[in-house]
N, C-alpha and C positions, 0 to 999 in steps of 0.2 A: 628547488629540486622538483623534478618531474619524472614520472614513470608513464610510458605509453604502450602499450602493447598494440437491306430490308426486303424483306420478302413479304408477299401478300398474306392475307388471313388463311388459317388452316383450312384446307379442303378446296381451295380455288384461288384465282388470281384477283388482283385489285379491280379488274375491269367490271366484274359482276356487281361490285359495290358502288361504282361511280358511273353516272350517266350524264351526258351533257345535252339533254333535251328537255322538253317541257311536258312530257307525259307524266301524269300522276298515277303511276301503276304500283305504288308501294315500295319501289326501289329507291334507296337514298341517293340524292344528288350529292356531289362532292361538297357543296357549301353546307348542306344539312349535316353531313357526316362530321365535318370539322367543327361545326357549331356544337355538336354533341360532345366531341372530344374536349373542346374548350370548357364546356360546362362542367365536365368531370374534373378537369384540372383545377378549376376555380374552387370547386367544392372540396377537393383534396387539400389545397393550400389553406382554405379557411378553417378546415378541421385541424390542420397542423398548428395553425396559429392559436386556436383555442386551447390546445394542450400545452400550456405553459410549463416550462421547466425551471427548477430552482436548484441552487447549490446548497448542499447540506454537509455538516460536519458530524461524524459519528465518534462517540467515545463511550467508555464504560467505567463503572466504579464499583467498589465494594458497597453493599454485600451481594453483588451479582446483578447489577442493573446495566441496561444498554440505553443510550440516549441519542436522539436525533435533534440537531440544532440548526435552525435557520440563521445563518450568520449575517444576512442583510437585515433581518428584522431583530436580530440579537435576542433570540428566545429559544427555549426548548419546546419542540413541537411533538415529540414522542418520547415516552419513557417506558421500557419493557423490562420485566424481570426474567432473567434466564433461569429455566428450571434446573434444579440440582446443580447449582453453580459452585457449591462449596465456598460461597462468599467471595469468589475471586474471578476477575476478568483480566486477561492478558492481551495477547495479540488479537487484532480484529482485521478481518478481510471481507470486503463487500463483494457481492457478485457483480459481474460486469454491467448488469442492468440496474443495479442499485435496489433490487427488490429484497434481497436477503443479506444479512451480515453474519458471518461465521466468527465465532469467538473461541479461543483457547481458554478453557475454564475448568472448574472442578479441580483446582490445584494442579493444573496442567495435565490432567488425566482424561480429558474429554474435549471434543469439539461440539459446539451447539450452533445450529443455524437458525436464526430468528427472522421471521418475516417483518420487514420494516413497518408495514402498514398496520398489521394486526397484532403483532407480538407473539404470534403462534410459533412454537418450535417446529420447524419443518425438516430439520436434519439433526441427527445425533450420532456421534461415534464415541463410544467409551472404549478406552484403550486396553484396560486390564483383560487378561485372557487366562482363565484357570489359575495356575500357580505362577503365571508370569505377570509381573507388575510393569506397566509401561507408562512413561511420562514424556510429555513434550518438553521442549526447551525453547519456547517462544516461536521458533521458526515455522511458518505456515504461509502458503500462497495458493491462489486459485488459477486454473488455466484461463487463458484469454477467451475461450469460448464458454466458460462457466461450467464445464461438465465435470471437472476433477478438482479435488482439494489435495494438496501435498502438505504433509506434516512430518517434521523430524521427531523421532522417538528414541528414547533410551529405554532399554529393556533389562529387567533383572528377574531371574527365576528364584522364587522364595522356597527354599527347602527346609526341612525340619531343623537342620543344624548349620546351615550355611546359606549365603546369598551367592548365586551364580550369575556373574555378569555376562550378558549376551551382546552380540554385535549391535552397534548403533545402526539405525536404518531410517529410510524415508518410506512412509506408508502413503498410498494413493487411494483416495475414496471417490466413489461416484456420487456426485451431489444430489442425484435423484434417488438415492438409496433409502431415504426415509429415516426413521428414528432408531433403527438397529443396524447402522451401517458397519460393514466389515471391509477391510482393504481389498481392492480389486487386484492389487499387486504391491510388492514391497521390494526394496533393494538396499543393500548395505551402503552406508555413507560414512565419511570420516567422522571422528569424534569432535565434540565441541562446536557443532554447527548451531548458529543462533540466528540465521537469516536465510530464508528461501525466497527466490525471485524468479518468476517465469519471464522468459524473453517475449517480446511483443508478437513474434510470429509463432509462438507456442512450441518452437523446436527444441529449446534448451531450458534447463533448470540450473540457475546459479545458486550455489550453496556457500555461505560465508562462514568461515571458521578461522583457523590459523592463517589460511590463504582463502582465495575465492575459487571454487571449483565449478567449472562449466560441465554439466552432466547431461547425458541422454536421459530424458524423463521416462523413457520406456524401460531401459535396462539398468540405469544407474552408472553406466560407463563414464568415467571422467575423461573428457576429450581435451581439456585444457586446464591448466592451473595458473591463475593470475596471482603473482607473488605479493604477499603482504608480510607476514612474519618472516618469510624466507626471501625477502628482498635482498639485493646485493649492493646496496648503496655503500660507497666508501665512507669511512669515518662517521658511521651512523649506527645508533643502537637499534635493537629490535623495536618495532613500532608497538604502540599500545592503543587498542581500540575497544571501546565498550559501546555496543549499539545493537538493539533488537527492536527498533521502531521502523516498520515499513512505511516510508513516507514519499513515495514516488508517484502518487496519484495524478498529479497535474503535468508531469513531464516525462514519465517513464525513465527518469534518471535517479538511480539510488546514490545517496551521498552520506558520508559520515566523517566526523573529525578523526584525525590520526595524530598521535603525539609521539615524538622521538627526541633523542638527544644527539647532538654533534659531539663525537668523542675526540675530535681534534681541538676542542676548546676546553678551557678550565671549567671545573664543576661549579665554580662560583660566578661564572660569566653568564648573565641573563640571556645573551644571544645564543647560548648553546642549546637552549630548550625551544623546540619548534612545534608549532601547531600547523597541520596541513589539512587539506580537504581531499578525500577520496571520492571519485565519481565513477559510476559504472552505468553506461548508457544501455538500457535493456532492449533498445531497438538495433543499435549498430554494434554493440559489444565493446565500444571504445572505453578504455580504462586508464585513469590518470590519478596521480597523487601529487598535489602541489602545496608546498608550504605557503602560508599567507601571513604569519606573524610569529614573533617570539612569544612563547607561551606566557600568558598573563592571567587568563581565566580558564576555567573548565567549561566545556561545551558538551552536553550529552548527546543531542541529536541535531541534525541539519536537514534542510530541504532546499532544493534548487527552484528558483522562481521560473514561471513559464516564459519569462523574457529571456532566460538563459544568461542574463547579465549579472545576476546576484544570487547568492545563497544566504540563508538565514539559519542561525543556530540559537539554542536556548539552554540555559540552566539557571544560574542566578542573574545573569544578564542576557539581553537579547542582542545578538551579534549579526551584522550585515557584512558580507564578504563580496568584494568586487572580483568577479570571475574572469574579467578581461585582463586585469593586471595582477591577479592573485595577491591582493592586499586587503587589509582590514579597512572597510569603508565607514562603519559607524558602530557604536555600541552604547546601549542605555541600560541602566539598572531596572530590574523588574520588582514588583511588589513582594514577591516571594519566589521560591524555587519552582520551576516548571521543567518537566522532563521531555515533552514532545512538542514538535512544531509542525505546522502545515501552512499552506498558502492558498489564496483564492485563485480561480482559473484565469483571471485577468491580471494577476500579479500585483494588485493594488493593496491587498491586505494580507497580513501574516497573523496566524493564530498560534497561541501557546497554551498548553494544557498538561495533563498528567500531574502527578504528585498530589495536589490538593483537590478542591471541589469547585473550581471555576475555570472558564476558558476566557482568556484575554485577547483582545483584538488590537493590532497596531497597524497604522498605515505604513507602507513600505519605503516611502521616500525619506522621511526623517525619523522614522521609528517612534512616532507620537502615538500614545495609547488613546484609542477612540471608543473602546467598549469593554464590558466584562459581563459574562453570563454565569450566574451562579447555578450550579446543579441543584436538583430538588433536595429537600431536607434529609431524605433517606441516605444521602451520600456519606459514605465513610471516607474514602479518598479514591482518586483515580489510580494512584500508584503508577505502575508501568503500562497501563492501558494505552493503546495506540490511538492517535487521531487520524481518521480516514476521511476523505472527501468523496462525495457522490453527487451526481447530477441526474435528476429524474423529474417526472411530472410533479407539480406542486402539491404538497401535502396540506390538507385542510387543518 
């Protein structure tokens, strides 16, 4: 089953800078000029080489801690406490430069932006407003230029004798707004949104709920609806999806498992139950759902490899899916339940976390476990915290 929808320097010509004679009158010869240029280039490249970059994994855990892990060295290199976290850490979104990580926290009633290097809180948005109680529902993303944060909010007015339900909405915050951030704009959004995704060109905001809605991020206008619950597959039940882990860092392709039942088969026929993989390319907008096996295990979250040849999923087992044939490639048991999965930039390692207090590493060829990082003793559990990947200058 498949668903697809040169000019000279300022103020003069080049001639006044280049002379082809032997007079030493302070005017640069062409050879001298290009020697200077070469020296600048070499210094630039040597400086760039000195600023090494490293890939890090970001996760969080109760009671409100944020961790930065060096996956090659297999160790935790930073741990920061999120102020007024209410003991909870949910969705995590890094800034494009990897300097700040934004966390949905405080029982989903706030966003906190934490400087990765110092642990300083540099951004804070508390949602409650007077007699209006606002709460997020996991869904959050950042614009590709790092200037705006988008978060889905449910709002209730608390009156003396009743609760008044207000329209669900997306609130947009300026990331430079500091510690008392207020929305720069809001717009209504469908109910039950649990994932927000910005397109790579920053033109569109995808909101995933019963269906996936392509929205104008300035006005909230829905310009396209990608069918999920409202698909029109013949002899197929409504699909079932549970996913609120943003895991597209390495490919800009969102993916999630989709479960459904073939209604033209007997209820006791194992082949009636299908597991598929939904993919949405945030660059091209390409949207597909492909069955890859008769349902035999549950998968909570998936990630597409940078090779684009495989996807990996986790829950009690680690699953490898062949994207070229839409078939199950390999599956191994894990030591315990994991909720979230991510992958290295070169596609050689897959990481699983969430649920408990460790991050496990597997090589992607045969799914052999190669490492495990235990989070500091203060860890309660990661629960549904996201695993995000950043690449930036090496942290000491």
